[in-house]
C-alpha positions in Angstrom: -16.9 11.0 -26.4 -13.7 10.0 -28.3 -13.2 6.3 -27.6 -10.2 4.3 -28.7 -10.4 0.6 -29.4 -7.5 -1.9 -29.4 -8.2 -5.4 -30.6 -6.1 -8.1 -29.0 -5.6 -11.4 -30.8 -2.7 -12.7 -28.7 -3.2 -14.3 -25.3 -0.2 -12.6 -23.8 -1.6 -9.2 -24.7 -5.0 -10.1 -23.2 -3.3 -11.3 -20.0 -1.7 -7.8 -19.5 -5.2 -6.4 -19.2 -6.0 -8.4 -16.1 -5.3 -5.6 -13.5 -7.2 -2.9 -15.3 -10.0 -5.3 -16.2 -10.6 -6.3 -12.6 -10.4 -2.7 -11.5 -13.1 -1.7 -14.0 -15.3 -4.7 -12.9 -15.1 -3.5 -9.3 -15.5 0.2 -10.0 -18.6 -0.5 -12.2 -20.3 -2.3 -9.4 -21.0 -5.3 -11.6 -23.3 -8.0 -10.2 -22.2 -10.4 -12.9 -19.1 -12.4 -11.9 -18.7 -13.7 -15.5 -17.7 -10.3 -16.9 -14.6 -10.1 -14.8 -11.2 -11.4 -16.0 -11.2 -14.7 -14.0 -13.6 -16.6 -16.2 -12.5 -15.3 -19.6 -8.7 -15.3 -19.1 -8.8 -18.8 -17.6 -10.9 -19.9 -20.6 -8.3 -18.5 -23.0 -5.5 -20.2 -20.9 -7.2 -23.5 -21.4 -8.8 -23.3 -24.9 -7.1 -20.6 -27.0 -4.5 -23.2 -28.1 -7.2 -24.7 -30.4 -6.5 -23.2 -33.9 -10.2 -22.7 -34.3 -10.2 -20.3 -31.2 -8.5 -17.0 -31.8 -8.8 -14.3 -29.1 -10.6 -11.1 -30.3 -10.7 -9.1 -27.1 -11.6 -5.4 -27.6 -10.2 -2.9 -25.1 -12.1 0.4 -25.0 -10.5 3.5 -23.5 -11.4 7.1 -23.0 -7.9 8.6 -23.0 -6.0 6.5 -20.5 -9.0 5.3 -18.7 -10.4 1.8 -19.4 -14.2 2.2 -19.9 -15.1 -1.1 -21.6 -14.0 -4.5 -22.5 -15.6 -7.0 -24.9 -14.2 -10.5 -24.2 -14.8 -12.1 -27.6 -13.0 -14.7 -29.8 -13.1 -15.8 -33.4 -14.3 -19.3 -34.0 -14.0 -21.2 -37.2 -17.0 -23.4 -37.9 -18.5 -25.5 -40.6 -15.1 -27.0 -41.4 -13.6 -23.5 -41.9 -16.3 -22.2 -44.2 -17.6 -19.6 -41.7 -16.0 -17.4 -39.0 -18.1 -16.4 -36.0 -17.1 -13.7 -33.5 -18.7 -14.6 -30.2 -18.4 -14.2 -26.4 -15.6 -16.1 -24.7 -17.2 -19.1 -22.9 -19.7 -19.9 -25.5 -19.3 -22.5 -28.2 -19.0 -26.2 -28.8 -17.4 -27.1 -25.4 -20.4 -26.8 -23.0 -19.3 -25.2 -19.7 -22.5 -25.2 -17.7 -21.5 -22.8 -14.9 -20.1 -20.2 -17.3 -23.6 -18.8 -17.5 -23.6 -15.1 -18.4 -20.6 -13.9 -20.4 -21.1 -10.3 -21.5 -19.7 -7.0 -22.4 -18.2 -5.1 -19.4 -18.7 -1.3 -19.4 -18.4 1.8 -17.3 -22.1 2.5 -16.4 -21.6 6.2 -17.4 -20.8 5.4 -21.0 -22.2 2.0 -21.6 -24.1 2.8 -24.8 -21.2 4.6 -26.2 -18.9 1.6 -25.5 -21.4 -0.8 -27.1 -21.7 1.4 -30.2 -17.9 1.6 -30.5 -17.5 -2.2 -30.2 -20.1 -2.8 -32.9 -18.6 -0.2 -35.1 -15.1 -1.6 -34.8 -16.2 -5.0 -35.9 -18.4 -3.8 -38.7 -15.5 -1.7 -40.1 -13.9 -5.0 -41.2 -16.9 -7.3 -42.2 -14.7 -9.4 -44.5 -13.0 -11.0 -41.5 -16.1 -12.6 -40.1 -19.5 -13.8 -41.2 -21.6 -13.5 -38.0 -20.8 -11.5 -34.8 -22.7 -12.3 -31.6 -23.0 -9.8 -28.8 -24.1 -10.3 -25.2 -24.5 -6.8 -24.0 -24.6 -7.1 -20.3 -26.6 -5.4 -17.5 -25.7 -1.8 -18.4 -26.8 -2.1 -22.1 -30.3 -3.7 -22.2 -30.8 -3.6 -25.9 -29.0 -3.5 -29.2 -29.7 -0.3 -31.2 -29.9 -0.8 -34.9 -28.5 2.7 -35.4 -25.1 1.3 -34.3 -24.8 -0.5 -37.6 -23.1 1.3 -40.4 -25.9 0.6 -42.9 -28.7 -1.8 -43.7 -26.5 -4.2 -45.6 -25.9 -5.8 -42.2 -28.6 -8.0 -40.7 -29.5 -7.7 -37.0 -31.1 -10.7 -35.3 -32.2 -11.2 -31.7 -30.9 -14.6 -30.9 -31.2 -15.6 -27.3 -32.7 -14.6 -23.9 -31.2 -16.0 -20.7 -33.4 -15.6 -17.6 -32.1 -15.8 -14.1 -33.9 -15.7 -10.7 -32.7 -12.9 -8.6 -33.2 -12.4 -4.8 -33.1 -8.7 -4.0 -31.2 -7.9 -0.8 -30.7 -4.1 -1.0 -33.2 -2.3 1.2 -34.8 -5.6 2.3 -34.9 -6.2 6.0 -36.4 -9.7 5.9 -35.8 -11.8 2.8 -38.3 -14.5 4.2 -41.2 -12.1 4.4 -44.2 -13.8 2.7 -42.2 -17.0 2.4 -43.3 -18.9 5.4 -42.9 -22.3 3.8 -39.2 -21.6 3.0 -38.5 -20.4 6.6 -40.3 -23.5 8.0 -38.3 -25.7 5.7 -35.0 -24.3 7.0 -36.2 -24.7 10.6 -37.1 -28.4 9.9 -33.7 -29.0 8.3 -31.9 -27.9 11.5 -34.3 -29.8 13.8 -34.1 -33.0 11.8 -30.3 -32.9 11.7 -30.2 -32.3 15.4 -32.7 -35.1 16.1 -31.0 -37.7 13.8 -27.3 -37.1 14.5 -27.2 -34.9 17.6 -26.7 -31.2 18.1 -22.9 -31.5 18.4 -22.5 -33.9 15.5 -23.2 -31.6 12.6 -21.9 -28.2 11.6 -21.5 -25.9 8.7 -18.5 -23.9 7.4 -17.6 -21.4 4.7 -14.3 -22.0 2.9 -12.8 -18.8 1.6 -9.1 -19.3 2.2 -7.3 -19.5 -1.2 -5.1 -22.3 0.1 -8.1 -24.4 1.1 -10.5 -23.7 -1.8 -9.1 -26.2 -4.3 -9.7 -29.1 -1.8 -13.1 -27.8 -1.0 -13.9 -27.6 -4.7 -12.8 -31.2 -5.2 -15.2 -32.3 -2.4 -18.0 -30.3 -4.1 -17.2 -32.1 -7.4 -17.5 -35.5 -5.8 -20.8 -34.6 -4.1 -22.0 -33.1 -7.4 -21.4 -36.5 -9.0 -23.3 -38.2 -6.3 -26.2 -35.8 -6.7 -26.4 -36.7 -10.4 -26.8 -40.4 -9.5 -29.7 -39.9 -7.1 -33.0 -41.5 -8.3 -36.3 -42.5 -6.6 -38.2 -39.6 -8.1 -35.8 -36.9 -7.1 -35.1 -34.2 -9.7 -32.6 -35.2 -12.3 -29.4 -33.1 -12.6 -26.5 -33.4 -15.0 -23.0 -34.0 -13.9 -21.5 -30.9 -15.4 -18.0 -31.9 -14.2 -18.0 -35.2 -16.1 -15.9 -33.8 -18.9 -12.3 -33.6 -17.6 -11.6 -30.5 -19.7 -14.5 -28.7 -18.0 -13.4 -29.9 -14.6 -9.8 -28.7 -15.0 -11.0 -25.3 -16.3 -13.5 -24.7 -13.5 -11.1 -25.8 -10.8 -8.7 -23.2 -12.1 -11.4 -20.5 -12.2 -12.4 -21.2 -8.6 -8.7 -21.1 -7.5 -8.1 -17.9 -9.3 -11.3 -16.2 -8.1 -10.5 -17.2 -4.5 -7.3 -15.3 -4.6 -9.3 -12.0 -4.4 -12.4 -13.1 -2.5 -14.4 -14.1 -5.6 -15.5 -17.6 -4.5 -16.8 -19.4 -1.4 -17.6 -23.0 -0.8 -20.3 -23.7 1.9 -20.1 -27.2 3.4 -22.4 -29.2 5.7 -20.5 -31.6 7.8 -21.8 -34.6 9.8 -19.0 -35.5 12.0 -15.9 -35.0 9.9 -17.6 -36.0 6.6 -18.8 -33.3 4.2 -22.3 -34.3 3.1 -23.4 -31.2 1.1 -21.6 -28.4 -0.7 -22.6 -25.1 -2.5 -20.3 -22.9 -4.6 -21.1 -19.2 -4.4 -19.3 -16.6 -6.6 -18.9 -13.0 -5.5 -18.4 -9.5 -7.0 -18.1 -6.3 -5.0 -21.8 -5.8 -5.0 -23.5 -9.2 -5.4 -23.3 -13.0 -4.9 -24.1 -15.7 -7.4 -25.3 -19.2 -6.5 -23.4 -21.7 -8.7 -23.1 -25.5 -8.6 -23.8 -27.7 -5.6 -23.6 -31.3 -4.5 -25.3 -33.5 -1.9 -25.0 -37.0 -0.7 -27.9 -39.4 -0.4 -27.5 -39.2 3.4 -28.0 -35.4 3.4 -30.8 -35.2 0.9 -33.7 -35.5 3.5 -32.4 -32.4 5.3 -32.8 -29.9 2.4 -29.0 -29.5 2.8 -28.3 -27.3 -0.2 -31.2 -25.0 0.6 -29.9 -24.6 4.1 -26.4 -23.8 2.8 -27.9 -21.2 0.5 -29.6 -19.5 3.4 -26.1 -19.0 4.9 -24.9 -17.5 1.7 -27.9 -15.1 1.7 -27.1 -14.0 5.2 -23.4 -13.5 4.4 -24.3 -11.5 1.2 -26.6 -9.3 3.3 -23.8 -8.7 5.9 -21.4 -7.8 3.1 -23.9 -5.2 1.8 -24.6 -7.0 -1.5 -27.5 -5.7 -3.4 -28.7 -9.1 -4.7 -28.0 -12.8 -4.9 -28.4 -14.3 -8.3 -29.8 -17.9 -8.2 -28.4 -18.6 -11.6 -30.0 -19.1 -15.0 -32.4 -21.8 -16.1 -35.8 -23.0 -14.9 -35.9 -24.6 -11.5 -39.0 -24.8 -9.3 -36.9 -24.6 -6.1 -35.8 -21.1 -7.0 -39.3 -19.8 -6.7 -39.2 -20.6 -3.0 -36.8 -17.8 -2.7 -38.0 -15.2 -5.2 -40.3 -14.6 -8.1 -38.1 -11.9 -9.7 -36.6 -12.9 -13.0 -34.1 -10.8 -14.9 -33.1 -11.5 -18.5 -29.9 -10.9 -20.5 -30.1 -10.6 -24.3 -27.9 -11.9 -27.0 -27.9 -10.5 -30.6 -26.3 -11.5 -33.8 -25.1 -9.3 -36.7 -24.8 -11.0 -40.1 -22.1 -9.5 -42.4 -23.1 -7.9 -45.7 -21.5 -10.5 -48.0 -23.8 -12.9 -49.7 -21.8 -15.8 -48.5 -22.3 -14.6 -44.9 -26.1 -14.5 -45.3 -26.1 -17.9 -46.9 -23.9 -19.4 -44.2 -26.2 -18.0 -41.6 -28.8 -20.6 -42.6 -26.2 -23.4 -42.2 -25.1 -21.9 -38.9 -28.7 -22.0 -37.6 -29.0 -25.6 -38.6 -25.7 -26.3 -36.9 -26.9 -24.5 -33.8 -30.0 -26.5 -33.6 -28.0 -29.7 -33.7 -25.6 -28.3 -31.1 -28.7 -27.4 -29.0 -29.9 -31.0 -29.0 -26.5 -32.2 -28.0 -26.4 -29.6 -25.2 -29.9 -30.7 -24.0 -28.7 -34.3 -23.9 -25.7 -33.3 -21.8 -27.9 -31.2 -19.5 -30.1 -34.2 -18.8 -27.3 -36.8 -18.6 -27.2 -38.8 -15.4 
């Protein structure tokens, strides 16, 4: 296969790929919403103006046909001493819901695309010190043979697990999960008992014109959720940073224009008391952020809203619903299937690159501590 690669370092050039990018994402049957253009292009719109963030998006074609796209950027770190090529969405600005950026490939030539991407970057190793690769669901592992020679150093850097609820070929997702089914029944009964059958309702917001307002309500409830105490699980307010909030609002708005986002809401009277953001691809749904008021907490409101998302995903013929990355005991109520995505790093052959890798690792540890503090901030 004779693949051609074009490297785009200008935002305007990357934006022109949006139509073909989305078409490949749909045709490939991707379950991962983060490999489509909405998350990456919006990130570049918001953050590529930083002189430390230069787009490095690799377009891979077989003739006229787009068969792969690597949404990367070059990041200057350690006060300009080192250059890292890494997936868009990763880096010093922590964007919690941007969970699984990865390489997008046509399933029929995924390994060839990954090999071509690695080969393209390794052909000019003087322009970077470390290149990080998140390979995606079609390329489960980095093959050392993709490297030009052994002067490059390959490292396995990170494994991201996510709980996955399989829907394809499953008639009853609650089979063997009696406690979950009973919890949902109790939620409905308690709401009816406490406020009356006609006083509560649920809705799914998908209209692009209404999604921004629904997202704003979710953000407010998410903030309330972060303030809950009395022994309830601690959650971070991932929208506390106004830059992250502005970015994610734009992502949801853009995704909603082609059916890529829904907000499920629980209403008591006219007041929205719980909210769940769900992302969609052509073949799958993805449970993202949620919010709940103190009033709605006793009703397992978010779990109940998620049950509606599961039903809608089944009705849409989706093959799975991803319950997002990270450990959470509540996810085990739905499924015990865990899938992992892998991230690898290639260190360039120059001595300075190998020396800088040690400093980069120390920098990453410190950044990890900072991220952990943010993740547990209330």
